[in-house]
C-alpha positions in Angstrom: 158.4 91.4 292.0 158.3 92.6 288.5 161.9 94.3 288.8 163.3 90.9 290.3 162.2 88.8 287.4 163.5 91.2 284.7 166.3 89.8 283.2 169.3 92.0 281.8 169.9 92.6 278.4 173.2 90.7 276.9 176.2 92.7 278.0 178.2 91.4 274.9 178.3 94.5 272.0 178.3 92.0 269.3 175.3 90.0 270.8 173.6 93.3 271.1 174.3 94.2 267.7 172.8 90.6 266.3 170.0 91.1 268.3 168.9 94.0 267.0 168.0 92.5 263.8 167.4 88.7 265.2 164.3 88.8 267.3 164.1 84.9 267.8 167.7 84.6 268.5 167.6 87.7 271.2 164.5 86.3 272.8 165.8 82.5 273.0 168.7 83.9 274.4 166.9 85.8 277.3 164.6 83.1 277.8 167.8 80.5 278.7 169.0 83.4 281.0 166.3 83.4 283.3 165.3 79.4 282.8 162.1 79.8 280.9 160.7 78.5 278.0 160.1 80.6 274.7 156.4 81.1 273.8 155.7 79.8 270.3 153.0 82.1 269.5 155.3 85.0 270.1 157.5 84.0 267.5 154.7 82.7 265.0 155.1 85.5 262.2 158.3 87.4 263.2 160.3 85.9 260.2 157.4 88.1 258.4 158.3 91.1 260.3 155.0 90.7 262.4 155.2 90.5 266.4 151.6 90.0 267.3 151.2 89.2 271.0 147.9 88.6 272.8 148.9 89.9 276.3 146.1 87.9 278.3 148.2 84.8 277.5 151.5 85.9 278.5 152.5 85.5 282.4 154.6 88.0 284.3 157.6 86.0 284.4 157.4 85.6 280.4 157.4 89.7 280.0 161.0 90.5 280.5 162.5 88.8 277.5 159.8 89.7 275.2 160.6 93.6 276.3 163.7 93.2 276.2 164.1 92.0 272.6 161.8 94.6 271.4 163.6 97.3 273.0 166.7 96.9 270.4 165.3 95.4 267.6 165.4 97.5 264.2 163.9 95.2 261.7 160.3 94.5 262.8 157.4 96.3 260.7 154.2 95.5 262.7 154.2 95.4 266.9 151.0 94.6 268.3 150.6 94.3 271.8 146.6 93.7 272.4 144.5 92.9 275.7 140.8 91.7 275.8 140.2 91.5 279.6 138.4 94.8 280.1 136.3 94.4 277.5 135.0 90.7 278.4 134.9 91.2 282.0 133.1 94.7 282.0 129.3 94.3 282.0 129.0 90.6 281.5 127.1 87.8 283.0 128.7 84.9 284.7 126.1 82.9 283.9 126.2 83.3 280.3 129.9 83.7 279.3 132.6 81.6 280.9 136.5 82.7 280.3 139.4 80.4 280.9 141.4 82.9 282.9 139.2 85.1 285.7 142.3 87.0 287.1 143.7 90.1 285.9 146.6 89.2 283.5 150.0 90.6 284.1 149.5 93.4 281.0 147.2 95.1 283.1 149.6 96.0 286.1 151.2 99.2 286.0 154.5 97.7 286.2 154.4 95.8 283.0 152.8 98.9 281.5 155.8 101.1 282.3 158.2 98.8 281.3 156.5 98.1 277.8 156.1 102.1 277.2 159.8 102.2 277.6 160.9 99.3 275.7 158.8 100.6 272.9 159.9 104.4 273.2 163.5 103.3 272.8 162.7 101.2 270.1 160.9 103.8 268.3 164.3 105.9 268.7 166.6 103.1 267.1 164.4 101.5 264.4 164.0 102.6 260.4 161.5 99.8 259.8 158.7 100.0 262.2 155.5 101.2 260.3 152.8 100.0 262.7 152.2 100.1 266.6 149.1 98.7 267.8 148.1 98.7 271.7 144.4 97.7 271.4 143.3 97.2 275.1 146.3 97.8 277.0 145.4 100.0 279.8 148.1 103.1 279.8 148.6 105.6 282.1 149.5 109.0 282.2 153.2 108.4 282.5 153.4 105.5 280.1 151.8 108.0 277.5 154.2 110.5 278.0 157.1 107.9 277.7 155.8 106.6 274.9 155.0 110.1 273.0 158.9 111.3 273.2 159.7 108.0 271.5 156.9 108.7 268.8 158.0 112.4 268.3 161.6 111.0 267.5 160.4 108.7 265.1 160.4 109.4 261.5 159.2 105.8 259.8 155.9 105.4 261.8 152.7 105.5 259.8 150.1 104.0 261.9 148.8 104.7 265.7 146.5 102.6 266.6 145.6 103.1 270.6 142.1 101.5 270.4 140.1 101.3 274.0 143.5 102.2 275.8 141.2 104.5 277.9 143.9 107.1 277.9 141.2 110.1 278.3 141.7 113.6 277.4 145.2 114.1 278.9 146.5 111.3 277.0 145.0 112.5 274.0 146.8 115.9 274.4 150.0 114.6 275.0 149.8 112.3 271.8 148.5 115.0 270.0 151.3 117.5 271.1 153.9 114.7 269.7 151.9 114.4 266.3 152.1 118.0 265.2 155.4 118.1 263.7 155.5 114.3 262.9 156.8 113.6 259.0 155.3 110.2 258.3 152.2 109.5 260.1 148.9 109.1 258.5 146.2 107.1 260.7 145.7 108.1 264.4 142.8 105.6 265.9 141.7 106.4 269.3 138.3 104.5 269.4 137.0 103.6 272.9 139.2 105.9 274.8 136.9 108.0 276.8 137.4 111.4 274.9 135.2 114.1 276.1 134.7 117.5 273.9 138.0 118.8 275.6 139.8 116.0 273.9 137.7 116.7 270.5 138.9 120.5 270.9 142.8 119.2 271.1 142.3 117.3 268.0 140.6 120.0 266.3 143.6 122.1 267.0 145.8 119.4 265.9 143.9 119.4 262.4 144.1 123.4 262.1 147.7 123.2 263.0 148.7 120.8 260.2 146.7 122.6 257.7 148.3 126.0 258.2 151.9 124.1 258.2 150.8 122.0 254.6 149.4 125.6 253.2 152.7 126.9 253.7 154.6 124.1 252.2 152.2 124.1 249.4 153.3 128.0 249.1 156.7 127.2 248.8 156.2 124.4 246.1 154.1 126.5 244.0 157.0 129.1 243.5 158.5 129.3 240.0 155.6 128.3 238.3 155.6 125.1 240.0 152.2 123.1 240.9 152.3 121.6 244.5 151.1 118.0 244.9 149.0 117.8 248.0 148.8 114.1 248.3 152.4 113.7 248.7 152.4 115.8 251.6 153.3 115.0 255.0 150.5 114.9 257.7 147.5 112.8 259.2 145.0 111.5 256.6 142.5 109.8 258.8 141.3 110.2 262.4 139.1 107.2 263.8 137.2 108.1 266.8 134.7 105.3 267.1 132.8 104.4 270.5 133.7 107.7 272.2 129.7 108.8 273.3 130.8 111.4 275.6 132.0 114.0 272.5 128.7 114.9 271.8 127.7 117.3 269.4 129.9 120.1 271.1 133.0 118.3 270.5 131.7 117.7 266.9 131.1 121.2 266.2 134.9 121.6 266.8 136.0 119.4 264.5 133.8 120.3 262.2 135.1 124.1 262.2 138.7 122.7 261.9 137.5 121.1 258.7 136.0 123.8 256.7 139.4 125.3 255.6 141.5 121.5 255.4 142.5 120.1 252.1 144.1 117.0 253.5 142.0 115.1 255.4 140.5 112.3 253.6 138.6 110.2 256.3 137.1 110.7 259.8 135.1 108.0 261.5 132.7 109.1 264.3 130.5 106.1 264.6 128.9 105.8 268.4 129.9 109.2 269.3 126.6 110.5 270.8 126.0 112.5 267.3 122.7 114.1 267.1 120.8 116.0 264.5 122.6 119.2 265.3 125.8 118.0 264.8 125.0 116.0 261.9 123.9 119.7 260.6 127.3 121.3 261.5 129.0 118.3 259.3 126.6 119.5 256.5 127.7 122.9 256.5 131.3 122.0 256.4 131.3 119.9 253.7 129.5 122.5 251.2 133.0 124.2 251.8 135.4 120.9 252.3 136.0 119.1 248.7 138.7 116.5 249.8 136.9 114.5 253.0 135.7 111.3 251.1 135.0 109.3 254.3 132.6 110.7 257.0 131.0 108.1 259.2 128.2 109.0 261.5 126.5 105.7 261.7 125.4 104.1 264.6 124.2 107.3 266.0 120.7 106.8 267.3 119.9 110.1 267.6 120.4 110.9 263.7 117.4 110.6 261.7 117.7 108.6 258.4 117.2 111.5 256.1 119.9 113.4 257.8 122.3 110.5 257.6 121.7 110.0 253.7 121.9 113.7 253.0 125.4 113.8 254.9 126.7 110.5 252.8 125.4 111.8 249.7 127.2 114.8 250.0 130.4 112.7 251.0 130.0 110.6 248.2 130.4 113.5 245.6 134.1 114.2 246.7 134.9 110.4 246.1 137.2 108.9 243.6 138.1 105.6 242.7 141.9 105.9 243.9 141.1 107.2 247.2 138.2 104.6 248.1 140.7 102.1 247.7 143.0 103.5 250.1 140.6 104.9 252.5 137.7 102.1 252.9 135.0 102.5 255.2 135.3 100.8 258.7 132.7 98.6 260.5 132.7 99.6 264.4 132.6 96.1 266.0 134.3 95.2 269.6 137.1 93.5 269.9 136.3 89.9 270.4 137.6 87.9 273.2 139.5 84.8 271.8 139.1 83.1 275.7 135.4 82.9 275.3 135.0 79.5 275.7 132.9 77.4 272.9 129.4 75.2 273.7 130.5 71.9 275.2 130.0 69.0 272.9 128.9 65.6 273.7 129.9 62.3 272.1 127.9 60.9 269.8 127.0 58.2 272.1 125.5 60.5 274.6 124.2 62.7 271.9 120.9 64.5 272.8 119.1 62.5 270.3 115.8 61.4 271.6 115.0 57.5 270.9 111.4 57.0 269.2 109.3 54.6 268.9 107.6 54.1 265.7 104.3 52.0 265.7 102.2 50.9 262.3 99.2 49.7 262.3 98.4 47.2 259.6 94.4 48.6 259.6 94.8 52.0 261.6 90.7 52.4 260.6 89.6 49.6 263.0 89.4 49.8 266.5 92.4 49.1 268.3 92.8 49.0 272.3 95.3 51.8 272.9 98.2 51.6 275.1 97.9 53.5 278.3 100.9 54.0 280.7 101.5 51.9 283.9 99.3 52.9 287.1 96.6 54.6 284.6 93.3 53.1 285.1 92.4 50.9 282.4 96.3 49.9 282.1 96.6 46.7 279.7 100.2 45.9 279.1 101.0 45.5 275.5 101.2 42.2 274.6 97.7 41.6 276.2 96.6 44.1 274.2 98.3 42.8 270.8 96.4 39.4 271.5 93.0 41.0 272.0 93.6 43.1 268.9 94.3 39.7 266.9 91.2 38.0 268.3 89.0 41.0 267.5 90.6 41.0 263.8 89.9 36.9 263.3 93.5 36.5 263.1 95.3 33.1 264.3 98.5 32.9 266.1 100.8 31.6 263.6 100.3 34.3 261.5 103.1 36.7 261.4 103.0 39.4 264.0 105.1 42.0 262.0 102.1 42.5 259.5 99.8 43.7 262.7 102.1 45.9 264.6 106.0 46.6 264.4 107.7 48.2 266.9 110.9 49.3 266.7 113.3 51.4 268.8 115.5 53.8 266.5 118.0 56.6 266.8 117.8 59.6 265.0 120.8 58.6 262.8 120.0 55.1 262.5 118.7 54.1 258.5 117.3 50.5 259.0 114.2 49.5 257.1 110.8 49.8 258.8 109.1 47.4 256.9 109.1 45.4 253.5 106.6 48.1 251.9 108.7 51.3 252.5 111.8 49.3 251.6 110.5 48.6 248.2 109.6 52.5 248.1 112.7 53.5 249.3 114.3 54.0 245.8 111.6 56.0 244.9 111.7 58.0 248.0 115.4 58.7 247.6 115.2 59.9 244.2 112.2 62.3 245.4 114.3 63.6 248.5 117.5 64.2 245.9 115.3 66.0 243.3 113.9 68.4 246.4 117.5 69.0 247.5 118.6 69.7 243.9 115.6 72.3 243.9 116.6 73.8 247.5 120.2 74.4 246.3 118.7 75.9 242.7 116.6 78.5 245.0 119.5 79.1 247.4 121.7 80.1 244.2 119.0 82.3 242.8 118.1 84.0 246.0 121.7 84.7 246.5 122.1 86.0 243.0 119.1 88.3 243.5 120.3 89.7 246.6 123.6 90.4 244.8 122.0 92.2 241.9 119.7 94.3 244.6 122.9 95.7 246.1 124.6 96.2 242.5 121.4 98.2 241.6 121.1 99.9 245.0 124.6 101.2 244.3 124.0 102.2 240.6 121.0 104.2 242.0 123.1 105.9 244.4 125.7 106.9 242.0 123.2 107.7 239.5 121.4 110.3 241.9 124.6 111.9 243.1 125.7 112.3 239.2 122.0 113.6 238.4 122.8 116.1 241.1 125.7 117.1 239.9 124.7 117.6 236.1 121.7 119.8 237.7 124.0 122.0 239.4 126.2 122.6 236.1 123.2 122.8 234.1 121.9 125.8 236.3 125.7 127.3 236.4 125.9 126.8 232.3 122.0 128.5 232.0 123.1 131.6 233.8 126.2 132.2 232.1 124.4 131.9 229.1 121.8 134.6 230.0 124.8 137.0 231.1 126.7 136.1 227.7 123.4 137.1 225.7 122.8 140.3 227.5 126.2 141.3 227.0 125.9 140.6 223.2 122.4 142.6 222.9 124.1 145.5 224.4 127.1 145.1 222.1 124.8 144.9 219.2 122.7 147.9 220.0 126.0 150.1 220.6 127.0 149.5 217.0 123.9 150.3 215.7 123.6 153.5 217.7 127.0 154.4 216.3 126.3 153.8 212.5 123.0 155.5 212.9 125.2 158.4 214.6 127.5 158.5 211.9 124.7 158.4 209.0 122.8 161.6 210.5 126.0 163.3 211.0 127.0 162.8 207.3 123.4 163.9 206.5 123.7 167.1 208.8 127.1 167.8 206.9 125.4 167.8 203.5 122.6 170.0 204.4 125.0 172.5 205.9 127.0 172.3 202.7 123.7 173.2 200.8 123.2 169.8 199.0 119.5 169.4 200.7 118.6 168.1 197.3 120.2 165.0 197.7 118.6 164.4 201.4 115.3 164.8 199.9 116.5 162.7 197.2 117.3 159.9 199.8 113.8 159.7 201.4 114.8 162.1 204.6 113.0 165.2 206.0 115.7 168.1 205.5 114.0 169.8 208.7 114.8 167.6 210.8 116.9 169.0 213.9 120.7 168.5 213.6 121.1 165.9 216.3 122.6 162.7 216.6 120.3 159.7 216.2 120.3 156.8 218.7 118.7 153.8 218.9 119.2 152.9 222.6 117.2 154.0 225.3 117.4 153.9 229.3 115.0 150.8 229.3 116.2 147.5 229.6 117.2 145.2 226.7 113.8 143.6 226.7 112.5 146.5 224.3 115.2 145.8 221.8 112.7 143.8 219.7 109.8 146.2 219.7 112.2 149.0 218.6 113.4 147.0 215.7 109.8 146.0 214.6 108.8 149.5 214.8 111.8 150.7 212.5 111.2 147.7 210.0 107.4 149.4 210.1 108.9 152.8 209.5 111.2 151.8 206.5 107.8 150.3 204.8 106.3 153.5 205.3 109.1 155.4 203.8 109.1 153.3 200.6 105.4 154.2 200.0 106.2 157.8 200.5 109.1 157.8 197.7 106.5 157.8 195.3 105.0 160.8 196.3 108.5 162.6 197.2 109.7 161.9 193.2 106.9 164.3 192.1 108.0 166.7 194.6 111.8 166.6 193.7 110.5 167.1 189.8 108.6 170.3 190.8 111.7 171.8 193.0 114.0 171.2 190.1 111.8 173.3 187.8 111.8 175.8 190.3 115.6 176.2 190.9 115.8 176.1 187.0 113.8 179.2 187.1 115.6 180.9 189.8 119.0 180.3 188.4 117.6 181.8 184.8 117.6 185.5 187.1 121.0 187.0 187.4 119.8 188.6 190.8 119.2 185.0 192.3 122.2 183.6 190.9 124.5 186.3 192.9 122.2 185.6 196.1 122.9 182.0 196.1 126.9 182.6 195.5 126.9 185.0 198.7 125.3 182.5 200.6 127.8 179.6 199.6 131.0 181.7 200.3 129.4 182.7 203.5 128.5 178.9 204.6 132.2 177.8 203.2 133.5 180.7 205.6 131.5 179.4 208.4 132.6 176.0 208.3 136.5 177.0 207.8 
């Protein structure tokens, strides 16, 4: 039946060429060929380059000109075919919700979906302007996905592929990921509510790994000859949306988390209502320790994840965020699609409103006993006129007095504003002023409440940012303290080495003087010439923690040496007198000369 109703594309080449850039003209021409009226809501935003069609409102006979016009089009930037039938009819109560169309819409039939997939595939092959393809709620079969993915693989301009609630399952995900592996321009893939299991999640993780390895090779090629590669300008997927897939579970999340450890390009991953538990959240938390580029990791609306784990994951994600990426990749609120055919509550006219009529009775003296008016049929029932006369006689009033001062009975609507009695009419301006003042106070209180809520939200955001900044500064402080400790240890070791070298050189000089027979100079310097001829070493095998004690000991030794200088000076004078006596003897002089010659020969 569908094939009979489908009209053929115009055979004229000139018309076909014009139709590629004139969707409205082609659509009107095709509708005229099959004697149907063009739909107004189909052409509503075509001039802006947008084609947004609610498929539940289109009949079977009207799909032919629409799909044939899409098939040859080259100037549309956004194409959306939506259906809300399966979401509105699944799990709803007929008593609570009413719909204009209870029959299955034409877009849910396999003939229409097959023709739609073929038309979109041919459009993807020829167009150079299409950026976004949205098929929300369209039930795509396996054959439809295979045809559509072939067109996606040949296209080079598409950036967004949105297949929310298309029920494509794992087989459709595998076919789609195969076409997206080497696609040069697609950045956002949305598969919310597509019945994905851990098998489909593993296929998505393989796609992420494949694109990351491909980008690493591109970055290596761009980094040759001292160039720095620009990671933000590289092709590949930047956002994956998997909301409302509760069958993914922790096993599917673990596969995706392993793929994200070495990825440097994926910016956003939406996992709301994906059957995630604390175990899967911990997988993601360990992944975030290695990943520094993921700025959106949305695991909200997973009831098995506690608040502490959720806060730790979100806090770790916020450390990677910056202002430019936050504007490009906002956080998405997961909401099921709303059915536009859901009926509104029936409004009754004002004349037959639900406003109940009220009887307002005002007694002039309520303190005095007045017979109450009982309903008809009740024991002791008295008509109201009789009750009024009886009250007059009990109060001693004449029949000529105005009855309005005693009893006023009026039947009023809720919307009526008539005066009740003269007393209330005199006080009406005062009442109106009081009501007006109360309304002003109420509006002022509402404004203050709104402002306080806004200020509270701003303060909460500031507190979150300050906590994140505090954790980052703590980490930096710990790292700087560790580096300073290492540097101080290295500097202490270098200082001790320089002191060792200077002491060794000084003792070598003293040893040389003593070997040359100039021991008197050594004793004049306040040193003991009988010490062994070995190099002096300040450093020991102990750690640098004992260096201060050694320096203190050396300082005390210097003070002790200064005290001994007074005693050594007397010894030097005595040795000088003894040597002069020895030099006066000729035998002693000859022995000293022979020893000096022998020492010089030994040194040479």
